[in-house]
DOFIKE-417257 format. One record per atom (N, C-alpha, C, CB): residue number from 1; residue in three letters; atom name; x, z, y. Coordinates in nm, 2 decimals. Glycine has a CB too. Layout:
N
paba vogu drengu east up north
NUM ALA CA X Z Y
...
end
This chain:
60
paba vogu drengu east up north
1 MET N 5.36 2.03 -7.78
1 MET CA 5.23 1.97 -7.79
1 MET C 5.15 2.05 -7.89
1 MET CB 5.24 1.82 -7.83
2 LYS N 5.04 2.10 -7.85
2 LYS CA 4.95 2.18 -7.94
2 LYS C 4.84 2.09 -7.99
2 LYS CB 4.90 2.30 -7.87
3 LEU N 4.82 2.08 -8.12
3 LEU CA 4.71 2.00 -8.18
3 LEU C 4.60 2.10 -8.21
3 LEU CB 4.76 1.93 -8.30
4 TYR N 4.48 2.05 -8.19
4 TYR CA 4.36 2.12 -8.22
4 TYR C 4.29 2.06 -8.34
4 TYR CB 4.26 2.13 -8.10
5 GLN N 4.25 2.15 -8.43
5 GLN CA 4.19 2.10 -8.55
5 GLN C 4.04 2.14 -8.55
5 GLN CB 4.26 2.16 -8.68
6 LYS N 3.96 2.04 -8.57
6 LYS CA 3.81 2.06 -8.57
6 LYS C 3.77 2.09 -8.71
6 LYS CB 3.74 1.94 -8.51
7 GLN N 3.67 2.17 -8.73
7 GLN CA 3.62 2.19 -8.86
7 GLN C 3.49 2.10 -8.87
7 GLN CB 3.58 2.34 -8.88
8 ILE N 3.49 2.03 -8.98
8 ILE CA 3.38 1.95 -9.01
8 ILE C 3.30 2.00 -9.13
8 ILE CB 3.42 1.80 -9.04
9 ARG N 3.17 2.02 -9.11
9 ARG CA 3.09 2.07 -9.22
9 ARG C 2.99 1.96 -9.26
9 ARG CB 3.01 2.20 -9.17
10 LEU N 2.99 1.93 -9.38
10 LEU CA 2.89 1.83 -9.44
10 LEU C 2.78 1.90 -9.51
10 LEU CB 2.96 1.73 -9.53
11 ARG N 2.66 1.86 -9.50
11 ARG CA 2.55 1.91 -9.57
11 ARG C 2.45 1.80 -9.59
11 ARG CB 2.49 2.03 -9.49
12 ASP N 2.35 1.83 -9.68
12 ASP CA 2.25 1.73 -9.70
12 ASP C 2.16 1.72 -9.58
12 ASP CB 2.16 1.77 -9.83
13 ALA N 2.11 1.60 -9.55
13 ALA CA 2.01 1.59 -9.44
13 ALA C 1.89 1.67 -9.47
13 ALA CB 1.98 1.44 -9.42
14 GLN N 1.82 1.71 -9.37
14 GLN CA 1.70 1.78 -9.38
14 GLN C 1.59 1.72 -9.29
14 GLN CB 1.72 1.93 -9.33
15 ALA N 1.47 1.75 -9.32
15 ALA CA 1.36 1.69 -9.25
15 ALA C 1.37 1.71 -9.10
15 ALA CB 1.22 1.74 -9.30
16 ALA N 1.43 1.83 -9.06
16 ALA CA 1.44 1.86 -8.92
16 ALA C 1.55 1.77 -8.85
16 ALA CB 1.49 2.00 -8.90
17 ASP N 1.63 1.70 -8.93
17 ASP CA 1.73 1.60 -8.87
17 ASP C 1.67 1.47 -8.84
17 ASP CB 1.84 1.59 -8.97
18 MET N 1.55 1.44 -8.88
18 MET CA 1.50 1.30 -8.87
18 MET C 1.48 1.26 -8.72
18 MET CB 1.37 1.30 -8.94
19 THR N 1.46 1.34 -8.63
19 THR CA 1.46 1.30 -8.49
19 THR C 1.59 1.24 -8.45
19 THR CB 1.42 1.42 -8.40
20 ALA N 1.70 1.31 -8.48
20 ALA CA 1.83 1.26 -8.44
20 ALA C 1.87 1.13 -8.52
20 ALA CB 1.94 1.37 -8.47
21 VAL N 1.83 1.13 -8.65
21 VAL CA 1.86 1.02 -8.74
21 VAL C 1.78 0.89 -8.68
21 VAL CB 1.82 1.04 -8.88
22 GLN N 1.66 0.91 -8.65
22 GLN CA 1.58 0.80 -8.60
22 GLN C 1.64 0.75 -8.47
22 GLN CB 1.43 0.84 -8.58
23 SER N 1.68 0.84 -8.38
23 SER CA 1.74 0.80 -8.25
23 SER C 1.87 0.72 -8.27
23 SER CB 1.77 0.92 -8.17
24 ILE N 1.96 0.77 -8.36
24 ILE CA 2.08 0.70 -8.39
24 ILE C 2.05 0.56 -8.45
24 ILE CB 2.17 0.78 -8.48
25 TYR N 1.96 0.56 -8.55
25 TYR CA 1.93 0.43 -8.62
25 TYR C 1.87 0.33 -8.52
25 TYR CB 1.84 0.46 -8.74
26 THR N 1.78 0.38 -8.44
26 THR CA 1.71 0.29 -8.34
26 THR C 1.82 0.22 -8.25
26 THR CB 1.61 0.37 -8.25
27 ASP N 1.91 0.30 -8.20
27 ASP CA 2.02 0.24 -8.12
27 ASP C 2.10 0.13 -8.20
27 ASP CB 2.12 0.34 -8.07
28 GLU N 2.12 0.16 -8.33
28 GLU CA 2.20 0.06 -8.41
28 GLU C 2.11 -0.06 -8.44
28 GLU CB 2.24 0.13 -8.55
29 VAL N 1.99 -0.05 -8.47
29 VAL CA 1.90 -0.16 -8.49
29 VAL C 1.90 -0.25 -8.36
29 VAL CB 1.76 -0.12 -8.53
30 LEU N 1.88 -0.19 -8.25
30 LEU CA 1.87 -0.26 -8.12
30 LEU C 2.00 -0.32 -8.07
30 LEU CB 1.81 -0.18 -8.02
31 HIS N 2.11 -0.25 -8.09
31 HIS CA 2.23 -0.29 -8.03
31 HIS C 2.35 -0.31 -8.12
31 HIS CB 2.27 -0.19 -7.93
32 GLY N 2.34 -0.28 -8.25
32 GLY CA 2.45 -0.29 -8.34
32 GLY C 2.44 -0.41 -8.44
32 GLY CB 2.46 -0.16 -8.42
33 VAL N 2.53 -0.41 -8.53
33 VAL CA 2.53 -0.52 -8.63
33 VAL C 2.53 -0.47 -8.78
33 VAL CB 2.66 -0.60 -8.61
34 SER N 2.50 -0.34 -8.80
34 SER CA 2.50 -0.29 -8.93
34 SER C 2.36 -0.27 -9.00
34 SER CB 2.58 -0.16 -8.94
35 SER N 2.26 -0.33 -8.94
35 SER CA 2.13 -0.33 -8.99
35 SER C 2.06 -0.46 -8.99
35 SER CB 2.04 -0.23 -8.92
36 TRP N 1.99 -0.49 -9.10
36 TRP CA 1.92 -0.62 -9.10
36 TRP C 1.78 -0.61 -9.04
36 TRP CB 1.90 -0.67 -9.25
37 GLU N 1.74 -0.49 -9.00
37 GLU CA 1.61 -0.48 -8.94
37 GLU C 1.62 -0.52 -8.79
37 GLU CB 1.57 -0.33 -8.94
38 GLU N 1.51 -0.59 -8.75
38 GLU CA 1.50 -0.63 -8.61
38 GLU C 1.42 -0.54 -8.52
38 GLU CB 1.44 -0.78 -8.61
39 ILE N 1.33 -0.47 -8.59
39 ILE CA 1.24 -0.37 -8.52
39 ILE C 1.28 -0.23 -8.57
39 ILE CB 1.09 -0.41 -8.53
40 ALA N 1.31 -0.14 -8.49
40 ALA CA 1.35 -0.01 -8.53
40 ALA C 1.22 0.07 -8.59
40 ALA CB 1.41 0.07 -8.42
41 PRO N 1.24 0.13 -8.70
41 PRO CA 1.13 0.21 -8.76
41 PRO C 1.09 0.33 -8.67
41 PRO CB 1.16 0.26 -8.90
42 ASP N 0.96 0.36 -8.66
42 ASP CA 0.92 0.47 -8.58
42 ASP C 0.95 0.60 -8.66
42 ASP CB 0.77 0.46 -8.54
43 MET N 0.92 0.71 -8.60
43 MET CA 0.95 0.84 -8.66
43 MET C 0.87 0.86 -8.79
43 MET CB 0.91 0.95 -8.56
44 GLU N 0.74 0.82 -8.79
44 GLU CA 0.67 0.83 -8.91
44 GLU C 0.73 0.76 -9.03
44 GLU CB 0.52 0.78 -8.89
45 GLU N 0.78 0.64 -9.00
45 GLU CA 0.84 0.56 -9.11
45 GLU C 0.97 0.62 -9.15
45 GLU CB 0.87 0.41 -9.06
46 MET N 1.05 0.67 -9.06
46 MET CA 1.18 0.74 -9.10
46 MET C 1.15 0.86 -9.18
46 MET CB 1.26 0.78 -8.97
47 CYS N 1.05 0.94 -9.15
47 CYS CA 1.01 1.05 -9.23
47 CYS C 0.96 1.01 -9.37
47 CYS CB 0.90 1.14 -9.16
48 ASN N 0.89 0.90 -9.38
48 ASN CA 0.85 0.85 -9.51
48 ASN C 0.97 0.81 -9.59
48 ASN CB 0.75 0.73 -9.49
49 ARG N 1.06 0.74 -9.53
49 ARG CA 1.18 0.70 -9.60
49 ARG C 1.26 0.82 -9.65
49 ARG CB 1.27 0.61 -9.51
50 PHE N 1.27 0.92 -9.57
50 PHE CA 1.34 1.04 -9.60
50 PHE C 1.28 1.11 -9.72
50 PHE CB 1.35 1.14 -9.49
51 ARG N 1.15 1.12 -9.72
51 ARG CA 1.07 1.18 -9.83
51 ARG C 1.09 1.10 -9.96
51 ARG CB 0.92 1.20 -9.80
52 SER N 1.08 0.97 -9.95
52 SER CA 1.09 0.88 -10.07
52 SER C 1.23 0.89 -10.13
52 SER CB 1.07 0.74 -10.03
53 ILE N 1.33 0.89 -10.05
53 ILE CA 1.47 0.89 -10.10
53 ILE C 1.50 1.03 -10.16
53 ILE CB 1.57 0.86 -9.98
54 THR N 1.47 1.14 -10.09
54 THR CA 1.50 1.27 -10.15
54 THR C 1.41 1.30 -10.27
54 THR CB 1.48 1.38 -10.04
55 ALA N 1.29 1.25 -10.27
55 ALA CA 1.21 1.28 -10.39
55 ALA C 1.26 1.21 -10.51
55 ALA CB 1.06 1.23 -10.36
56 ALA N 1.33 1.10 -10.49
56 ALA CA 1.39 1.02 -10.60
56 ALA C 1.53 1.09 -10.65
56 ALA CB 1.42 0.88 -10.56
57 GLY N 1.57 1.19 -10.58
57 GLY CA 1.69 1.26 -10.62
57 GLY C 1.81 1.22 -10.55
57 GLY CB 1.71 1.24 -10.77
58 TRP N 1.80 1.13 -10.46
58 TRP CA 1.92 1.09 -10.38
58 TRP C 1.95 1.19 -10.27
58 TRP CB 1.90 0.95 -10.32
59 ILE N 2.07 1.20 -10.23
59 ILE CA 2.10 1.29 -10.12
59 ILE C 2.14 1.20 -9.99
59 ILE CB 2.22 1.38 -10.15
60 LEU N 2.11 1.26 -9.88
60 LEU CA 2.15 1.19 -9.75
60 LEU C 2.24 1.27 -9.68
60 LEU CB 2.02 1.16 -9.67
end
């Protein structure tokens, strides 16, 4: 039996990632249980959140 090992690379989120982040989060808001939000934030709101969080020095 041969096992394959995947390489995982972690990095800080970037503004260019927000489309994917918004898509994943929208699915979770609509179909999951790990968000208290009932209406998924639109792309503009997700970008605003990203800018606020990173401007405060937090990493995503």
